[in-house]
ZAMARGU-4260 file (C-alpha; in steps of 0.2 Angstrom, whole numbers, plus 5000, padded with zeros to 4 digits):
<rodrens>
0) 4824/4694/5028 | 4823/4710/5037 | 4837/4720/5044 | 4845/4715/5061 | 4837/4722/5076
5) 4850/4714/5088 | 4863/4728/5084 | 4861/4746/5088 | 4879/4754/5086 | 4890/4750/5071
10) 4909/4754/5070 | 4914/4759/5053 | 4933/4758/5049 | 4940/4770/5036 | 4955/4769/5025
15) 4967/4782/5032 | 4977/4795/5022 | 4977/4794/5004 | 4992/4784/4996 | 4994/4778/4979
20) 4984/4762/4978 | 4972/4767/4991 | 4964/4784/4988 | 4947/4793/4990 | 4937/4779/4982
25) 4936/4771/4999 | 4931/4788/5007 | 4917/4788/4994 | 4912/4770/4999 | 4913/4774/5017
30) 4903/4790/5016 | 4889/4781/5007 | 4890/4767/5019 | 4888/4778/5034 | 4873/4787/5027
35) 4865/4771/5022 | 4867/4764/5040 | 4861/4780/5048 | 4846/4780/5037 | 4842/4763/5044
40) 4842/4770/5061 | 4858/4763/5067 | 4871/4773/5077 | 4887/4774/5067 | 4904/4777/5075
45) 4917/4781/5061 | 4936/4781/5064 | 4948/4788/5051 | 4963/4798/5052 | 4961/4808/5036
50) 4955/4826/5039 | 4954/4830/5020 | 4939/4819/5016 | 4921/4823/5018 | 4919/4806/5026
55) 4926/4812/5042 | 4914/4827/5043 | 4902/4827/5057 | 4888/4826/5045 | 4893/4809/5040
60) 4891/4799/5056 | 4884/4800/5074 | 4902/4800/5081 | 4918/4803/5071 | 4935/4799/5078
65) 4950/4807/5069 | 4962/4794/5076 | 4976/4783/5069 | 4970/4766/5061 | 4980/4755/5072
70) 4974/4740/5082 | 4977/4749/5099 | 4968/4764/5093 | 4953/4755/5086 | 4952/4744/5102
75) 4952/4759/5113 | 4938/4767/5103 | 4928/4751/5103 | 4929/4750/5122 | 4923/4768/5124
80) 4909/4766/5111 | 4904/4748/5114 | 4898/4745/5096 | 4888/4729/5093 | 4896/4726/5076
85) 4910/4732/5065 | 4910/4735/5046 | 4928/4735/5040 | 4925/4732/5021 | 4924/4751/5017
90) 4941/4755/5022 | 4951/4746/5009 | 4966/4735/5013 | 4970/4746/5028 | 4953/4743/5036
95) 4953/4724/5033 | 4971/4723/5039 | 4967/4731/5056 | 4951/4721/5058 | 4961/4705/5054
100) 4974/4709/5067 | 4961/4712/5081 | 4953/4696/5075 | 4969/4686/5078 | 4971/4694/5095
105) 4953/4688/5099 | 4947/4706/5103 | 4931/4705/5093 | 4926/4689/5102 | 4931/4695/5119
110) 4921/4711/5117 | 4906/4703/5109 | 4907/4713/5093 | 4901/4705/5077 | 4911/4707/5061
115) 4899/4710/5047 | 4901/4712/5028 | 4915/4700/5027 | 4922/4684/5034 | 4939/4688/5041
120) 4945/4670/5038 | 4940/4673/5020 | 4952/4687/5019 | 4966/4676/5025 | 4962/4664/5010
125) 4961/4677/4997 | 4977/4687/5003 | 4988/4671/5006 | 4993/4667/4988 | 4996/4649/4991
130) 4979/4646/5000 | 4970/4655/4987 | 4978/4645/4973 | 4973/4629/4983 | 4955/4635/4984
135) 4953/4639/4966 | 4961/4622/4961 | 4948/4614/4972 | 4933/4622/4963 | 4940/4619/4946
140) 4945/4637/4941 | 4961/4639/4931 | 4975/4650/4936 | 4992/4655/4930 | 5006/4644/4935
145) 5014/4650/4951 | 5021/4646/4968 | 5024/4655/4984 | 5042/4660/4990 | 5047/4665/5007
150) 5065/4667/5003 | 5076/4672/4988 | 5082/4654/4986 | 5064/4648/4985 | 5060/4662/4972
155) 5075/4657/4961 | 5069/4638/4961 | 5051/4643/4957 | 5057/4654/4943 | 5067/4640/4936
160) 5052/4628/4937 | 5041/4641/4927 | 5054/4641/4913 | 5064/4656/4918 | 5061/4675/4915
165) 5050/4685/4913 | 5040/4682/4929 | 5028/4692/4939 | 5032/4696/4958 | 5016/4698/4969
170) 5019/4702/4987 | 5005/4696/4999 | 4995/4709/5009 | 5001/4725/5000 | 4991/4740/4993
175) 4991/4744/4974 | 5003/4730/4970 | 5017/4738/4981 | 5034/4729/4979 | 5027/4719/4964
180) 5031/4720/4945 | 5037/4710/4930 | 5055/4705/4930 | 5062/4704/4913 | 5081/4704/4917
185) 5092/4694/4928 | 5100/4709/4936 | 5083/4715/4942 | 5077/4698/4950 | 5086/4698/4967
190) 5082/4716/4970 | 5063/4715/4966 | 5061/4698/4976 | 5070/4705/4991 | 5060/4721/4991
195) 5044/4711/4989 | 5048/4700/5004 | 5052/4715/5014 | 5036/4725/5010 | 5024/4710/5012
200) 5017/4709/5030 | 5018/4690/5029 | 5036/4691/5021 | 5030/4680/5006 | 5029/4683/4987
205) 5020/4674/4973 | 5031/4670/4958 | 5019/4670/4944 | 5020/4665/4926 | 5020/4681/4915
210) 5004/4684/4906 | 5010/4700/4898 | 4998/4704/4883 | 4983/4694/4889 | 4966/4703/4891
215) 4961/4708/4908 | 4943/4710/4916 | 4936/4714/4932 | 4918/4710/4939 | 4910/4719/4953
220) 4898/4707/4963 | 4886/4708/4977 | 4879/4693/4988 | 4865/4694/5000 | 4862/4682/5016
225) 4852/4670/5005 | 4867/4668/4993 | 4859/4678/4979 | 4873/4684/4968 | 4872/4698/4955
230) 4885/4706/4944 | 4885/4725/4945 | 4898/4729/4932 | 4910/4721/4919 | 4925/4731/4917
235) 4938/4728/4903 | 4956/4734/4903 | 4961/4742/4886 | 4978/4741/4893 | 4984/4722/4891
240) 4989/4711/4906 | 5006/4716/4914 | 5000/4733/4920 | 4991/4736/4937 | 4972/4739/4934
245) 4973/4755/4943 | 4985/4761/4930 | 4976/4754/4915 | 4963/4762/4904 | 4947/4753/4906
250) 4930/4752/4899 | 4913/4747/4905 | 4904/4737/4900 | 4917/4725/4893 | 4918/4726/4874
255) 4927/4712/4866 | 4922/4695/4874 | 4909/4684/4865 | 4893/4681/4874 | 4899/4664/4878
260) 4915/4669/4885 | 4906/4682/4896 | 4894/4670/4903 | 4909/4658/4907 | 4917/4672/4916
265) 4901/4677/4925 | 4898/4659/4931 | 4916/4657/4937 | 4914/4673/4947 | 4899/4667/4956
270) 4907/4651/4959 | 4922/4659/4966 | 4913/4671/4977 | 4902/4657/4984 | 4918/4647/4988
275) 4925/4660/5000 | 4914/4660/5015 | 4896/4665/5018 | 4897/4684/5021 | 4885/4696/5013
280) 4892/4711/5004 | 4903/4716/4990 | 4917/4707/4980 | 4929/4711/4966 | 4936/4697/4955
285) 4949/4699/4941 | 4951/4687/4926 | 4962/4686/4911 | 4959/4678/4894 | 4973/4672/4882
290) 4968/4681/4866 | 4973/4666/4854 | 4966/4651/4864 | 4952/4659/4875 | 4960/4651/4890
295) 4952/4660/4905 | 4961/4661/4922 | 4956/4669/4939 | 4969/4682/4945 | 4963/4687/4962
300) 4948/4691/4973 | 4945/4705/4985 | 4931/4701/4997 | 4927/4719/5000 | 4922/4735/4992
305) 4937/4738/4980 | 4946/4752/4971 | 4935/4748/4956 | 4919/4748/4966 | 4917/4767/4965
310) 4920/4767/4947 | 4907/4753/4944 | 4895/4763/4955 | 4897/4779/4945 | 4897/4769/4928
315) 4881/4760/4932 | 4872/4771/4944 | 4871/4757/4956 | 4876/4762/4974 | 4887/4747/4978
320) 4893/4753/4995 | 4876/4758/5000 | 4868/4741/4995 | 4883/4731/5002 | 4881/4739/5019
325) 4862/4735/5019 | 4866/4717/5015 | 4878/4716/5029 | 4864/4721/5041 | 4853/4707/5035
330) 4843/4713/5020 | 4842/4702/5005 | 4843/4710/4987 | 4825/4707/4983 | 4820/4717/4999
335) 4829/4733/4993 | 4823/4745/4980 | 4834/4751/4965 | 4836/4769/4971 | 4839/4775/4953
340) 4822/4769/4946 | 4812/4769/4962 | 4801/4755/4955 | 4813/4740/4952 | 4822/4729/4964
345) 4840/4730/4969 | 4842/4712/4963 | 4841/4718/4945 | 4858/4718/4937 | 4862/4735/4929
350) 4861/4736/4910 | 4870/4750/4901 | 4866/4758/4884 | 4882/4769/4884 | 4901/4766/4886
355) 4911/4772/4901 | 4930/4775/4900 | 4942/4777/4914 | 4959/4785/4912 | 4972/4786/4926
360) 4980/4802/4931 | 4999/4802/4934 | 5011/4814/4942 | 5028/4808/4935 | 5033/4826/4934
365) 5034/4827/4953 | 5047/4813/4954 | 5063/4817/4946 | 5071/4801/4939 | 5055/4791/4940
370) 5053/4776/4928 | 5037/4780/4918 | 5035/4762/4912 | 5019/4754/4919 | 5020/4738/4928
375) 5010/4728/4941 | 5014/4740/4954 | 5002/4755/4954 | 5009/4773/4950 | 4993/4783/4946
380) 4987/4796/4959 | 4970/4798/4952 | 4958/4795/4938 | 4944/4802/4927 | 4928/4794/4920
385) 4918/4799/4905 | 4902/4793/4898 | 4897/4793/4879 | 4886/4783/4868 | 4901/4775/4859
390) 4919/4771/4865 | 4926/4784/4854 | 4915/4798/4861 | 4919/4792/4879 | 4938/4791/4875
395) 4939/4808/4869 | 4929/4815/4883 | 4940/4806/4895 | 4956/4815/4888 | 4947/4831/4889
400) 4944/4827/4908 | 4963/4824/4912 | 4967/4842/4913 | 4984/4840/4905 | 4980/4853/4891
405) 4972/4841/4878 | 4955/4844/4870 | 4953/4826/4866 | 4964/4812/4859 | 4976/4823/4850
410) 4970/4832/4835 | 4973/4848/4844 | 4992/4851/4841 | 5005/4845/4829 | 5008/4826/4830
415) 5023/4819/4839 | 5038/4814/4828 | 5040/4796/4822 | 5054/4792/4833 | 5045/4798/4849
420) 5030/4787/4844 | 5040/4772/4841 | 5049/4774/4857 | 5033/4777/4868 | 5024/4762/4861
425) 5038/4750/4865 | 5032/4748/4883 | 5016/4751/4892 | 5015/4770/4896 | 5002/4782/4902
430) 5000/4790/4884 | 5000/4774/4874 | 4983/4777/4866 | 4988/4795/4860 | 5003/4787/4852
435) 4992/4773/4844 | 4983/4788/4836 | 5000/4795/4830 | 5005/4778/4823 | 4989/4777/4812
440) 4992/4795/4807 | 5009/4789/4800 | 5002/4775/4791 | 5004/4760/4803 | 4992/4746/4801
445) 4981/4739/4815 | 4991/4723/4814 | 5008/4732/4816 | 5001/4742/4831 | 4994/4726/4839
450) 5010/4717/4838 | 5019/4731/4847 | 5006/4735/4860 | 4996/4719/4862 | 4980/4730/4863
455) 4965/4721/4857 | 4962/4725/4839 | 4944/4730/4842 | 4950/4746/4852 | 4963/4749/4838
460) 4950/4749/4825 | 4940/4762/4835 | 4955/4774/4836 | 4959/4771/4817 | 4941/4776/4814
465) 4944/4792/4823 | 4959/4796/4813 | 4949/4793/4797 | 4936/4805/4803 | 4950/4818/4807
470) 4956/4817/4789 | 4938/4821/4783 | 4938/4836/4794 | 4955/4842/4788 | 4948/4843/4770
475) 4932/4851/4774 | 4930/4870/4777 | 4920/4874/4792 | 4906/4884/4783 | 4904/4868/4771
480) 4900/4857/4786 | 4882/4853/4787 | 4872/4847/4802 | 4874/4829/4797 | 4893/4830/4796
485) 4894/4840/4812 | 4884/4828/4821 | 4894/4814/4815 | 4910/4823/4821 | 4903/4827/4838
490) 4896/4810/4841 | 4914/4804/4839 | 4918/4815/4854 | 4928/4829/4844 | 4928/4845/4854
495) 4926/4862/4845 | 4944/4866/4849 | 4949/4850/4840 | 4938/4854/4825 | 4945/4872/4825
500) 4963/4865/4824 | 4959/4852/4810 | 4949/4862/4798 | 4959/4870/4783 | 4955/4888/4788
505) 4961/4898/4803 | 4946/4898/4815 | 4943/4898/4834 | 4933/4886/4844 | 4921/4900/4847
510) 4918/4901/4828 | 4915/4882/4828 | 4903/4883/4842 | 4893/4897/4833 | 4892/4888/4817
515) 4886/4871/4824 | 4874/4881/4835 | 4867/4889/4819 | 4866/4871/4812 | 4856/4866/4827
520) 4869/4854/4832 | 4869/4855/4851 | 4871/4841/4865 | 4857/4833/4873 | 4858/4825/4891
525) 4854/4807/4895 | 4850/4799/4912 | 4862/4786/4920 | 4847/4774/4925 | 4855/4757/4927
530) 4842/4749/4915 | 4846/4756/4898 | 4830/4766/4897 | 4819/4751/4901 | 4811/4759/4916
535) 4809/4778/4921 | 4823/4784/4932 | 4821/4796/4947 | 4839/4801/4950 | 4846/4817/4942
540) 4862/4810/4935 | 4866/4815/4917 | 4879/4814/4904 | 4880/4823/4887 | 4879/4816/4870
545) 4873/4821/4852 | 4857/4811/4853 | 4841/4820/4848 | 4831/4818/4864 | 4836/4828/4880
550) 4831/4819/4896 | 4837/4833/4908 | 4821/4844/4912 | 4825/4861/4917 | 4816/4869/4932
555) 4811/4887/4935 | 4820/4887/4952 | 4835/4898/4954 | 4851/4888/4951 | 4869/4888/4956
560) 4882/4878/4946 | 4897/4872/4956 | 4912/4866/4947 | 4922/4851/4954 | 4941/4849/4955
565) 4943/4835/4942 | 4955/4821/4944 | 4965/4819/4960 | 4983/4823/4958 | 4997/4829/4969
570) 4993/4847/4974 | 4974/4846/4971 | 4966/4831/4979 | 4951/4826/4990 | 4952/4842/5000
575) 4943/4851/4986 | 4929/4838/4984 | 4926/4841/5003 | 4924/4859/4999 | 4912/4856/4984
580) 4901/4844/4994 | 4899/4857/5008 | 4896/4870/4994 | 4882/4860/4987 | 4873/4857/5004
585) 4875/4876/5008 | 4868/4881/4991 | 4853/4870/4994 | 4850/4877/5012 | 4850/4894/5004
590) 4836/4889/4993 | 4845/4886/4977 | 4844/4871/4965 | 4863/4865/4967 | 4870/4858/4950
595) 4887/4849/4951 | 4898/4846/4937 | 4913/4835/4939 | 4922/4820/4931 | 4930/4811/4946
600) 4922/4794/4950 | 4931/4792/4966 | 4923/4807/4975 | 4907/4810/4985 | 4903/4825/4975
605) 4899/4814/4960 | 4887/4803/4970 | 4870/4803/4962 | 4861/4809/4977 | 4872/4823/4983
610) 4867/4838/4972 | 4850/4842/4965 | 4857/4838/4948 | 4874/4829/4943 | 4882/4832/4926
615) 4896/4819/4925 | 4906/4829/4912 | 4924/4835/4909 | 4928/4851/4918 | 4932/4858/4901
620) 4926/4874/4894 | 4915/4867/4880 | 4906/4855/4892 | 4904/4868/4905 | 4896/4880/4893
625) 4884/4867/4886 | 4877/4864/4904 | 4876/4883/4907 | 4867/4886/4890 | 4854/4872/4895
630) 4852/4877/4914 | 4854/4896/4914 | 4860/4896/4932 | 4861/4912/4942 | 4880/4910/4943
635) 4894/4898/4944 | 4905/4895/4960 | 4923/4893/4955 | 4931/4895/4972 | 4929/4877/4978
640) 4936/4867/4963 | 4954/4872/4965 | 4964/4878/4950 | 4954/4867/4939 | 4939/4879/4940
645) 4949/4895/4942 | 4957/4891/4925 | 4940/4893/4916 | 4937/4910/4924 | 4943/4920/4910
650) 4930/4912/4898 | 4916/4916/4910 | 4921/4934/4911 | 4923/4936/4892 | 4906/4928/4890
655) 4897/4938/4904 | 4893/4923/4915 | 4891/4928/4933 | 4905/4921/4944 | 4898/4920/4962
660) 4910/4926/4976 | 4927/4934/4972 | 4927/4940/4954 | 4939/4931/4941 | 4949/4947/4938
665) 4954/4948/4956 | 4958/4930/4957 | 4969/4932/4941 | 4977/4948/4948 | 4986/4938/4962
670) 4994/4927/4948 | 5001/4942/4940 | 5017/4945/4950 | 5019/4963/4945 | 5001/4968/4949
675) 5001/4958/4965 | 5017/4967/4970 | 5009/4984/4967 | 4995/4979/4979 | 5008/4974/4992
680) 5017/4990/4990 | 5001/5000/4991 | 4997/4991/5008 | 5015/4993/5014 | 5016/4974/5016
685) 5034/4967/5014 | 5038/4954/5001 | 5054/4945/4996 | 5064/4953/4981 | 5057/4946/4965
690) 5057/4947/4946 | 5049/4939/4931 | 5055/4931/4915 | 5049/4924/4899 | 5065/4916/4893
695) 5081/4908/4900 | 5091/4923/4897 | 5079/4934/4906 | 5079/4922/4921 | 5098/4922/4922
700) 5098/4941/4922 | 5085/4942/4935 | 5092/4929/4946 | 5109/4938/4945 | 5101/4954/4951
705) 5091/4945/4965 | 5105/4934/4971 | 5106/4916/4976 | 5097/4905/4981 | 5083/4909/4970
710) 5065/4902/4970 | 5059/4898/4953 | 5040/4895/4949 | 5028/4895/4935 | 5012/4905/4935
715) 4994/4897/4937 | 4999/4881/4945 | 4994/4871/4960 | 5005/4860/4972 | 5021/4870/4968
720) 5021/4862/4950 | 5038/4866/4942 | 5045/4875/4957 | 5063/4874/4961 | 5076/4882/4972
725) 5092/4886/4961 | 5109/4890/4969 | 5118/4894/4953 | 5116/4899/4935 | 5117/4881/4928
730) 5102/4877/4939 | 5092/4892/4934 | 5095/4888/4915 | 5090/4870/4918 | 5074/4873/4928
735) 5068/4888/4918 | 5071/4878/4902 | 5060/4863/4909 | 5046/4875/4914 | 5046/4883/4897
740) 5046/4866/4888 | 5030/4861/4898 | 5022/4878/4898 | 5029/4888/4883 | 5019/4904/4886
745) 5021/4904/4905 | 5028/4919/4914 | 5041/4913/4926 | 5042/4921/4943 | 5059/4922/4952
750) 5060/4926/4971 | 5075/4928/4982 | 5074/4913/4993 | 5074/4918/5012 | 5083/4904/5021
755) 5079/4898/5039 | 5062/4907/5038 | 5046/4901/5047 | 5031/4898/5035 | 5013/4900/5038
760) 4996/4896/5030 | 4981/4907/5034 | 4964/4904/5029 | 4950/4917/5030 | 4933/4922/5024
765) 4928/4939/5019 | 4910/4945/5016 | 4915/4963/5010 | 4912/4971/5027 | 4923/4960/5039
770) 4936/4947/5038 | 4936/4931/5049 | 4952/4922/5052 | 4948/4904/5051 | 4965/4897/5056
775) 4983/4900/5056 | 4995/4885/5053 | 5014/4886/5057 | 5025/4874/5047 | 5038/4864/5057
780) 5049/4862/5042 | 5058/4878/5036 | 5052/4889/5021 | 5056/4880/5005 | 5047/4864/5009
785) 5030/4865/5000 | 5016/4868/5012 | 5007/4852/5007 | 5023/4842/5012 | 5026/4851/5028
790) 5021/4845/5045 | 5010/4860/5051 | 5003/4865/5068 | 4987/4874/5072 | 4988/4886/5081
795) 5006/4893/5079 | 5018/4887/5092 | 5033/4899/5092 | 5028/4916/5086 | 5025/4931/5096
800) 5009/4940/5099 | 5015/4955/5089 | 5020/4944/5074 | 5003/4936/5075 | 4994/4952/5076
805) 5004/4958/5060 | 4999/4943/5051 | 4981/4946/5055 | 4982/4964/5049 | 4990/4959/5033
810) 4977/4946/5029 | 4963/4958/5032 | 4971/4971/5022 | 4973/4959/5007 | 4956/4952/5008
815) 4948/4970/5007 | 4960/4976/4994 | 4956/4960/4983 | 4937/4962/4986 | 4937/4945/4992
820) 4919/4937/4994 | 4921/4920/5001 | 4938/4911/5005 | 4956/4917/5004 | 4972/4909/5008
825) 4988/4919/5012 | 5005/4911/5013 | 5018/4921/5023 | 5035/4919/5030 | 5043/4926/5046
830) 5062/4930/5046 | 5071/4940/5060 | 5054/4946/5066 | 5048/4953/5049 | 5033/4946/5041
835) 5033/4944/5022 | 5018/4939/5011 | 5023/4927/4998 | 5007/4922/4990 | 4988/4925/4991
840) 4974/4914/4983 | 4956/4920/4984 | 4949/4903/4984 | 4948/4887/4994 | 4965/4879/4998
845) 4971/4862/5003 | 4971/4867/5022 | 4953/4872/5023 | 4947/4854/5027 | 4961/4852/5040
850) 4956/4868/5049 | 4938/4864/5048 | 4940/4847/5056 | 4952/4853/5069 | 4941/4868/5074
855) 4924/4860/5072 | 4918/4873/5060 | 4911/4870/5042 | 4922/4883/5034 | 4917/4880/5015
860) 4899/4879/5019 | 4900/4896/5028 | 4910/4903/5013 | 4897/4897/5001 | 4883/4905/5010
865) 4894/4921/5011 | 4896/4921/4992 | 4877/4919/4991 | 4873/4934/5001 | 4874/4929/5020
870) 4885/4939/5032 | 4898/4934/5044 | 4889/4943/5058 | 4874/4931/5056 | 4886/4916/5059
875) 4895/4925/5073 | 4878/4928/5082 | 4874/4910/5081 | 4891/4905/5088 | 4895/4896/5072
880) 4913/4904/5071 | 4918/4898/5088 | 4932/4885/5087 | 4931/4869/5097 | 4950/4867/5097
885) 4957/4867/5115 | 4974/4859/5110 | 4986/4858/5096 | 4981/4849/5079 | 4996/4843/5069
890) 4995/4839/5050 | 5006/4825/5046 | 5010/4823/5027 | 5010/4805/5020 | 5021/4801/5005
895) 5020/4786/4993 | 5039/4784/4991 | 5038/4765/4991 | 5030/4766/4973 | 5045/4775/4967
900) 5061/4767/4975 | 5072/4775/4962 | 5067/4792/4967 | 5077/4801/4981 | 5067/4807/4996
905) 5070/4825/4994 | 5058/4839/4998 | 5057/4856/4991 | 5045/4869/4984 | 5036/4857/4973
910) 5023/4846/4982 | 5026/4827/4983 | 5014/4820/4997 | 4999/4811/4992 | 4989/4813/5008
915) 4989/4818/5026 | 4983/4813/5043 | 4978/4823/5059 | 4984/4821/5076 | 4978/4830/5092
920) 4991/4833/5105 | 4990/4843/5122 | 5008/4848/5122 | 5023/4850/5110 | 5033/4836/5119
925) 5021/4824/5110 | 5030/4812/5098 | 5020/4819/5083 | 5028/4836/5086 | 5045/4831/5092
930) 5050/4819/5079 | 5047/4830/5063 | 5054/4845/5073 | 5070/4836/5076 | 5071/4831/5057
935) 5064/4847/5050 | 5079/4852/5040 | 5084/4834/5034 | 5075/4832/5017 | 5075/4851/5011
940) 5083/4850/4994 | 5077/4860/4980
</rodrens>
């Protein structure tokens, strides 16, 4: 049936600030949904409190409200805008919870607003563990043995009935498994149950039999108003049951089920979805299989777009959120076209002729004392996705994408020692697959590794094949490798850097590349087409492989390559994706063909219809150079992709590849403390006393000269990684030792820490002739708390005009001296009326999206156009640089402390927040200012 004509305005609820368990996957889904609904002619009103995401950009909806996601706030907006319908399924658990609260209050019915895309009563069934269990029993689907407890006493009784420990604790209505986990020991039981009861909004927990070691699967489904159901993707967890799926290594399509088992799971999924109401939209269902018997149970159902929906969309090319939104307004699947092929129907289930691997990204280094063992409570802060023709190729590319220094699954450095390998494999940990490889290198058998890890033997055999191929490479000199052998190695995902490490002679990755190019062994690019090549595809969405046919047709248009920011992590998150999306649109408006390269499945920049061409590849030098060799762009934009892109700048400069905007040499100059200090001295700009060190001994000597407290930080890091405040020699030795262990060749910077100083962030754009100050944000917390963890106010609230004029003068002087073309961020502190510069970064910063949203100015788009030749004068004449802000905008950091209860809530120079929200206040007596101001010194530690 055609779309509904009885509704005109649709309220779309977002997911709020990024927290572990609910990240920018939902901003991707919400952005896609908003665009789909506007394309259909509906007026879209969007509400979300997250300023960092492209979802809350004015481009994305007819009306955007940067407001809290609370029932009262949503109700107020709904009364103002009078929508005909509300779509809450794109906002994760947050969106569903607030919609459910308003449903209970009778608000939607009173206002005559239809809830579309989900049956709210269904949410109650799927979230209430006991109701869900009863429903699954009624339709004949097996489940784990379990019961619901509302008290510690009930939990003890249920555990006894299940046969004792281990058991799994699952609180109801929580995100990312918050408060849950496997209880192995008696002394952990009471604490975990009590915490689960406290965190559950319903104050109930499910006590579940432990299925540790079972095989886990996810299916992404869509259902239309005619009850047609299709399976979009099957996802298999390489990590066995017992680990939250968000923390698991996963592959798509599933690899180890028999066809009969898969069909049984598929039928069960459709049966389960049809049992939970009549809504049209998306659904995620999780299953588990017992390896020995084949017993299948259903774990849970999410009647909404899920965290895995973004992954499934990028893995298959099927735009789940877009189609789910159109189903919610009345369309049926057979009425919608497949936008990838253009010729087939949306009711065709995707078919894949490649393998996708997702690996989570963790930031355990940010949380001192954290337990790294993975459980049913999610701990990952981001993820990468890679595409290859085989599992091995995909796995190696995923490791190249993680940005933790690996060129693949090991084979690029000496192996870990036997004791470390043995210890790391005794429990689920983020690097298990790496140590599986090490175990095979030390002679372990597949059976032995399976007994310890419970990883399916099929995956273990694949990794063992990689190790066998490694041995062949180790014994073959580079010049003796012919095209056949080189192609075999590259099809297994080995990078040039790995090959250079493995071969018997001393060679570089450049020499490997030159040799294989001479042998005509270069990558080809295949389309992600949803149909395994059965039909022609129209969308320009590519991945590399070492096949013989290249499907990426190069045009003769001038091109710009924009490098993305890779996986989300603390210190480099969705803010940079916001900048990249604006960069793509700006380049297109300037007449360029915009090429995007990124490996993050959660983001809008990797949506297939954002750039003119999307290369879903690791932001890893070899993969980037391959695309450049093929496309021959006019230049590459590094400024928008954070430190990820900047780190590749040296190779661009060495190879003579044009970097658009500020040159890499100038970007690199600010990381060299000696050279940067020389610039500050030349410009007569004050800076705190400093020193550099390359060893613990040098650091101790430098700190003694500077005096305590001393700020210690590595070079070339984001998010204050490794930064500490030391107050004595013992702490200097400990902190510097830790940095050098992680970054052996790093130059350590030591600054005299100025206590009780005021810190500011300033973002600006320079076109070579003038500097425009986009915004100045004053931190409420004292200097010493990382800017990402500080509550900050735009514009500054307590500094004199004289001080502010000095700040502007210093920023302008630095921008000109550094030959900035595009963005620059300067961090300063003010103490006793003196302004000190502590850092300058000629690139996009985390604060750019916040200032852009607060001021109503598309800062990264303007910066991109400046990099491509536009002048600031042009924008000023059009009024594009005029701020809309008439009040104060406050940035409020959001933390995920609940995921790490064992970690002290301490703030310092290393960033720990996972997200942020924005609040607009007319005066500084508002709660959003007064509360953090009163507590501004409370958590400053080290």
